[in-house]
N, C-alpha and C positions, 0 to 999 in steps of 0.2 A: 603801480602804473603812474607814469609821469603825467602831470596836469595837461601838458600840451597835446597828449594823445586823446584826451577826452573831447567829446562833442560839445558844442556850445550849449546844448540843452542840459547836459549833465553838469557843465560848469555853472550855469545859472541856477540849476536846481540845488547843487551842493552849496553854492553861495548863499541862497535864500535859507536853506535848512541850517547851514552853519551859523548864519547870523542869528536866527531864532534860538538855536542851541546855546550860543554864547550869551545871548540876552537872558535866557531862562536860567542858565547856570550862574551867571553873574548875579541875577536877582536872588536866586536861591542862596548863594553864598553870602551876599551882602545882607539880606534879610535875616539869615541865620546868625550872622555875626552880630547884627544889631540887637536881635532878640536875646541872644545869649549874654551879650554885654549888659542889656537891661536887666535880665534875671540876676546876673552876678551883682550888679549895682543894688538891686532890691535886697539880695541876701546880705550884702555888706551893710546896707542901711539897717536891716534887721539885727545884724551883729552889733552895730553901733548902739542901736536902741537897747539890745540885750545887755551890752556893757554898762549903759547908764542904769539899767534896772539892777544889775549886780552891785553897782556902786551905791545905789540907794539901799539895797539889801544890806550891804556891809555897814552902811551908816546906821540903818535901823537896828541891826544886830548889835553894833557897838553901843548905841545909846540905850538899848534895852538891857544889855549886859551891865553897862555902867549904872543905870538907874537901879536895877535889881541888886547889884553888888553894894551900892551906897546904902540902900534900905537895909540890907542884911547886916552890913558893918555897923549900922547905927542902933541895932537892937541891944538894949541894956543887958539882957540875959546872956547874949553871946559875949559881950565885953567882960561880964563877970566871970564867965567860964574861962575865957582866955587869961584873965588875971590869976586864976588858980594854977595855970601852967600844967593842968592835969589833962592828959590826952583823952581819958575815958569820959571826963566831964564834957569836954568840947565835942567829942564824937557823938555823945548822947544828945547834946543840944542840937547838933546839926541834923542828925538822922530822925529825931523824934519831933522836932519843932520846926526847923527851917525847911525841911524837904518839901513840905506842902505849900510853902510860900513861893517856890520857884516857878517861873514861866519857862517851860522847857524849850519852846521855840516860838518866837512871834510870827513866823512865816507860815506855820503849819496849824491849821485848825485843830482844836482839841479832839474833835470827832474822828480825826484821822490818826491820832496818836494811840497806840495800843495801851491797854490797861497796865501792862507790865512796866511801862515807862513811869507810871505813877507809883506803883507798889514795889518795884525792884530798884533799889538805889544804884545798882550796877548798870542799869539801863538808862538812868537819868543823866543829867549833865554833870559837869565837873565842878566841885566845890571843895576848896582846900584852904585851911586856915593855918597860919604860922605865927610864931612870936616875932618880936622886933629884931631878932637875929636871923630869921629865916628858917628856924627849926619847925617842922610840921607839928601842929597840935591836934588836928582833926580833919576828917574829910567825909564827904557823902558816900563814897564808895566803901564797900565792905572789905576791900582788899587791904593788905597790910600797909600801914602808914609808913611813908618813907622815913628812914632813920637819919638821913643827912640833910643839911641845909639846902633849901631851894632858892637861896638868894641869887644864884647865878642863872636861874631860868629866866626866859624872856619876860620882861615886864615886872618881875618881882623886885629887882634892885631899885627901880624907880619908886615903887610903892613903899619900900622900906626907907627910902629917902624922903617920904612924905609927898611925893608927886602924884598927881592924878593922871590916869592913862589918857593918851591921845589916839590910840589905835588898838586893834585886837592883835593877838599873837596866836600862833598855832603850837599846841602842846600835844605830846603823844603820851597817853596813859593806858596801860594794859592793852596795847595793840589797837587802841582807838585814838582818833585825832579830834581835837577840840579847838574851837575859836575861843580864846580866853582873854580876860583883862584882870589886872591885879590892882587893888586900891589899898591905901593905908587905913588902919583902924586906930582911931584916936579915943583917948579918955581925957577929956579936957584938952590940955596942951601936950599930953604925953602920948607918944607913939607906942602902942603896945603890940602891934603885929600887922599882918597883911591878910587880905582875903582875895583869893583867886576864884573867879567864877567863869565857866565856859559852857558853850553849847556844842553838842557833837556834830561832826561833819559826817553825814550818813546818807544812805541810799534813799531814805524817806524824803529828805529835803530835795535831793536831786530829782526825784520823780515829781514832787509838787511843783518845783520850778519849771520842769519840762512841760507840765500841763499848763502853767500860767503863761509861758512865752511861746508855746507851740513849736519848740525845737528841742533837740536832745541836749542834755546837760552832762558835763563831766567834771568831777573834782579830782584834780591832780595835786597830790600832797606828798612831800618827802620822796620825790622822784618816782612816784608810782600812782596808778589810778586807784582811788579808794571808793569811788562811786561813779556809775554811768548808767544811762537810760537807753543804750542801744538795743538791749535785749540779748538774744543769744548771738554772740560773736565768737569766732574760733580763737583758739589760743594763739595761732599765728597772727591773726588780725589784731588781737590785743597786744601782742608783743610789738607789732608794727606801729600801733597807736601810741604805745609807751615811748617808743623811740622817736616818733614824730613830735610828741609833746616835749621830750627831753631837748630836742633840737630847737623847738619853738621857744622854750624858756630862755635859752641863751639869747635869742633874738629880742625877747621882751626886755631882758636885763641890759642889753647893750643899746637898744634903741629907745628905752624908757617909754615904751608905748605897747599897747596890745598888738598882736600879730594875727594874720590870717594865712592859713595854709590849706593844701588840698591833699587828700589821702584816699586810698582805695580800701573800702571795707565791705565785706559781704558782696563782692562783685559790683559795688556801687561807688561812684565818686562822691566824696564828701568834702565840704568846705568847713573848716574848724577855726573858730575864733578863740584865742587864748588871752586871758587877762589875769593880773596878779591879785591876790587877796591882801596885799600889803602896799604900803606907800613906796613908790619907786624912788622918791627923792630922799628917803631915809635909809640909814644903814639897817639892813635886815637882821633881825635877831631871831634866833630859834629856827624853826622849821619853815621852809618856803612852801607856800601853797598857791595854787592857781585854779581858777574855774574856767571851763571851756563850754562853748556853745557850738553845736554841730548841726549842719543842714545838708540833707541829701541833694547833691547837685543833679544826680541822675533823675530823681523824682521831680525836681524843680524844672528840669529841662524837658519833661514829658510833653508839655504844651508846645515847646519848640519842635520836638520831634514830630508831633502831630501836624504842626504847621508846615514843617518841611515836607512831610508826606503829601499834604494837601497841595503845596506848591509844586512838588514833583509831579503829582497827578495832573495839575493844571499845565505844567511844562510838557508832559508827555502829550496831553491833548493838543497843546499849542504846536508841538513839533509835528504831530500827525496832521493837524489842520494846515500847518505851513507847507508840509509836503504836498498835500492835495492842492492847496492854492498855488504852490510853486509849479506843480505839474501843469495846472491850467494856464498860469501866466507864461511859463516857458514855452508851452505849446503855441500860445498866441504870439509870442515873440519870435520863436524859432521857425514856426510854420512858413511865414513868408521867406525866411532865409533858406529853409530847405527847398522851397519852390525855386528860389534863385539858383541854388546849387544844382537842382535837377535841370534847370534851364541851361546852365553852363555845361553840364554833361551832354545835353542834347546838341549844343553848339559844337562840342568836341567831336560828336558823331556826325557832324555836317547836317544836322536837322535844324533848319531855321524857320520851319513852318508854324511852330506853336509858340505863342507869347506866354509870358508868366503873368498870371492874374494879379491885379492890384487889390489887396485886401485891407490895407491900412492907409492912413493919410499922414503918417509920420515920416521920419527919415528913411525907414525901410521902404515905405510906399514910394517915396521920391526915387530911391535907388532902383526899385523895380521898374518905374516908368523910364528911367534913364537906361536900364538894361534892355527893356523892350525896344527903345529907340536905337540902341546899339545893335540889336539883332536885325532890325529893319535895314540899318546901314550895312551890316555884314552881308545880309541876303542880297541887297542891291549890288554890292561889290563882288559877291560870288558870281552873280549872274553876269556882271560886266567882265569877269575873267574869261568867259567864253569868247569874248570879242577882242581879247588881248593876247598877243603872242608871248611865248616864253622869254624871248629876248627883251620884250617890254617889261615883263615882270622882273627879270634879272636887273635891268637898269633901275627900276623903282627900288628894289631891295638894296642896291648900292647906295642910294641917296634917298631916304624916305622923306626928307624935308622938302626937296624941290628938284625938278628935272629941268635943266636949261635946254633950250633949242640948240641944235648943233649935232655933229657926228664925228666919227673917227674912222680911219681906214682899217679895213679888215680883209683878210684873205679867206674867202668863203666859197662854197659851191651853191649855186642857185638852182632850184628845181621848179620847173613849171609843168603843170599837167592841164590838159583841156579835154572836155568831153566832145567827142566827135558824134555828129548826128543829133546834137541837142536841139538846134533850132528847128529842124524838121519835126522832131518828136514833140516839142513843146507846142507847136501849132495845132497838133491833133489832140491835145489833152487840156484839161482844165488847169487853171493856175494852181489849185490846191494839189493836183497830182504832180504838176511840174515841181512844186516846192518839195513835196515828199520825195520824189525821185532824186532831186538835186541834193537834198540833205543826206539821203542814203549813200549816194556815191561819194560825195565829198567827205562824209564821216568815215567811210571805208578807207579812203586814201589817207586821211589825216591820221588815222590810227596806225597805218603802216609806216608813215613818215616818223611818227613818234616812237614806234618800236625800233626803228633804225637810228634813232638819236637825232633826228632832224627837228626843226622848229617851224611850224606853220606860220608864215608871215602874214598872209591875208588870203581872203577869198574874193575873187573878182568875177562875179557872175558864175559861170560854170568852170572857172579856172581856179586852180590852187597854186599858190606861191609858197615855197618853203626854202629854208636856208639850212645848210649843213656846215658845221665847223669842226676843226680838229685835224689831226694828221691823216685820218682815214675818211675824210669828208667825201671824196670822190667815189670811193668804193661803196660807202654807205648809201650815197644818193642813188647810184646805179642799182644797187641791190634792192633799194626801196622801189625803184621804177619797175624792176623785173617782177617783184612780188605783186605789185599792183596789176601788171599785165596778166600774170599767171592766175591771180585769184578773182579778177574781175568777172569772168564768165559765171562763176559760182554765186556772185552777188546779184547779177542782173536777172530779172524775171523774164518769162517768155515774151511778155509784151515789150520789154526793154532790150530784147536780144540784138537789135540793130545798133545799139549804142556801143561806143568804144572810147578809148583814151589815147591821146597822143601826148608824148612827154619830151621835153627839151631840157638838157642839163648843161650848165656852163660853170667854169671855175675861174676865179681870179680876184682882183682887188676891187672892193666896193667901199662906199661910204655908208656906215651904219650909225643911226642915231635918231634923235627926235626931230621930226620935220613938221613945220606948221607955225602956229602962233602961240602966244602965252596961254590962251584959253582953250585952244584945240590943237592937239599934236598927234602925230602918227609916228610910232617908232618902227622904222623900216630900213630897207637897203636901196641905194641908188648907185647908178654908174653904168658905164658901157658894158660891164660884165653882165649886169642885170638885163640890159636891153638885148644883148645877144642871146641870153637864155630864153627871153620871151620870143625872139625871132625863131629860134630853133623849135620851140613848142608849136609856133604857128605853122612851121614847115613840116612838122611830124604828122604822118597820116595815122589812120586807125592802127592800133596795136604796135605803133612804132616808137622806139626810144632813140632820139638823136642826141649826140654829145659833141662837144667842141673838141678841137685838137688838144687844148690844155687838159681837158678831162681824160682824153685818150692817153696822153703821155703819163698822166698821174696814175692811171690804172696799171701801168707796167705789164700789160698783156695778161693780167690775172683774170680778166673777164673777157670772153670772146667778143670781138667787134669787127665789122667790115667797113672798109673805106667807101665812101660815096663820092659822087661828083661834087666839086666845089659849087657853092651857091653864092649868089649875089644877095646881100642883106641890106635893107634900107638903113641908111645912116652910116654905113661902113663902105669906104671907097674900094678896097680890094675884096676879091672873092674869099669866102671862108671855106676852109677845109672842114668837112663834117664826117662823122662816123655813126653807124647804126649798131646798137647792141643786139647781139644774137642771143635770143632766149628761147627756151623750149616750153611749149605749151603743155601743161599738166592735164591729167584727166579731170573731167568735170566733177566726178565724185570726190577726187582728192582736193580739188579746189574748194568745193563746198565745205569740206571738213576743215580745211585751213581757214576758210572765210568765217566759219562759226567760231 
C-alpha cells in the first residue's frame, strides 16, 4: 500500500514506531559491535601476553638446558669416558650416573611427572654425546646409537667449532620431538666432543601451560600438531586446524611476527595466536616449530549474546511502549483533525448548524477556530442566497473579485404575477397568517418558474418578478403561467379560496446588471419592456394570463391565445395590442397531485 493512501494517524504511528525501531536496532548493533570489538581486543591482549609468556618460557628453557648441559659437560668422569672413545663406557656413564642429574622440565612440577620419566630412559629427555668429529659415542636412550656423524644436525656444527649456543633447536628422535642445545666439551684447551641435551615437546607440557594461562595450547612442529589441549576434536576439525596452522606459518615467516586467525572447531569459532619457537631474524636450522594459543570466541561472546538478548528485550518493551504511547499521542493529535474532517463532510452535506469543538490551543486549535468562523460565514452566505436571484449568482461567478455597477442589453421575457384579493384577505387575518399565506403562494410560483427554466428576479409584496432567457423563453414563460393557474386551486386552502393570480408577460430588450451604489447593489432588469410587463400584470384579472404582441408573435400559435381590445398603458403614447392565453382548468384532484 502506498504511503499516501494511509491515514494521518497511521502515518504518525508508523513514524513513531519506525523511529523507535531504528533507534533500538542502531543501539543493538552499535553496542554489539563495541562489545565484540572490546572482547576481541581483550583476547588479542591475552594473546600478546601469552606470547610474552612463551618467550619467557623459551628463554627459561634455553638457560636451563644450557646450564644443565654445561654442568654435564664439565663432569670429569664423562670427559674420561669420552677420551676412551668407547661407546659402551660412555653409554654406561650416561645411563647410570648422569640420568639422575637431569632436570626433566623446569616448567612442570616433579609431582606431575610420572615415575616412568625417571626410571625409563626412553621417556626422559634427549642426551647425546659425540667426539670432536661428530661421531656419536653415547646417549641416554636405549635405542641403537646412530652410526653416522651428527655434525650436520642443527646446533652441532657450532658446538664442534667451540661455539656456545644462542638458541634452542628442534630435533626429531624416535618419532619424538625435542628442544635441544649443543655445547662443546673441553679438556683443557682441547675440544674432545659435543654434548646435546634436550627436553621433549609433549602433551604434558601443553596441558600445564594451558592451566597456567587459562587458554588452550597447541604445539605445531614439523608441519603437524604434536600436542593440543582442545580435548576431543574430530578428524575433520584436526585436518582443518592443521591446514590453518600451515597457512599461518607462511604469514609468520613473511611478516616476521606472530599471527592471529579465526577457525571453526566443534561448531565454535576460535581465535588462534601462532608464534615461532625460533628466532625469526636468524636462518632457521633443522625442524621448524611453533606454539599456538587458542581462545573460544563463541564462549567469549556469550556475555555479548546475553547483553544482546537483554537489549532486544528492552527494545521489544520500548517498541510496545512506543506503540501504546504513539497511539495515545496520535489520537490526541489526529482527533481534532478527524473532527475537522467530519465538519468538512457536514458542510459538503449542507449542514452548517454544528460547530467543531476546540480541544487544543495549538495550531490545530487555531485552525478549528478559523474553520468555525468559516462555517458561520458560509451559513450566513447560504441564507443570503435565498435573497439573491440566479442571475446575480451567475454574475458573481463570472467575477469573484468585484462586481462593477452597470448593465448590458439582453433580449429576455419578463414575467409578472400578482395575487388578486390579497389586500382584502390580509385585512381579515393576523400578520403572521398573512406572511404564512404569502410565503406559501410565492414559493409555489417560484418553484414552477424554476422548473420551467426561469429566474426569480425579486418579490415585491405579493408580486413575483421573473426573467426567462434563451430561444424558447416565451414558450417557457407562458407554460409556467399556465401551470401556476392550473395548480393554484390545489394549493389554496378553503379559507384562501377567494384568492387568485393575475399574470402579465412581455418580451423584448432590457438592461440587465448591477444597479445601485458600491456598497449596496441590486442585480435586476430595467427598461420599457419591464414596465410594460408590469402594466400587463396590473391589467390581468383573476385567473387571467395577459401577453404582449411580441410574445404572441414569438409563440407562433403553438399555444392558444385570443386577441383582446387594445388598452392604453401609462407611459406609452399609443394603445397596446394584448392577448389572453387560453388554458384549461384541471380537476382539483389532479391539481393537488401535481401541486404535491
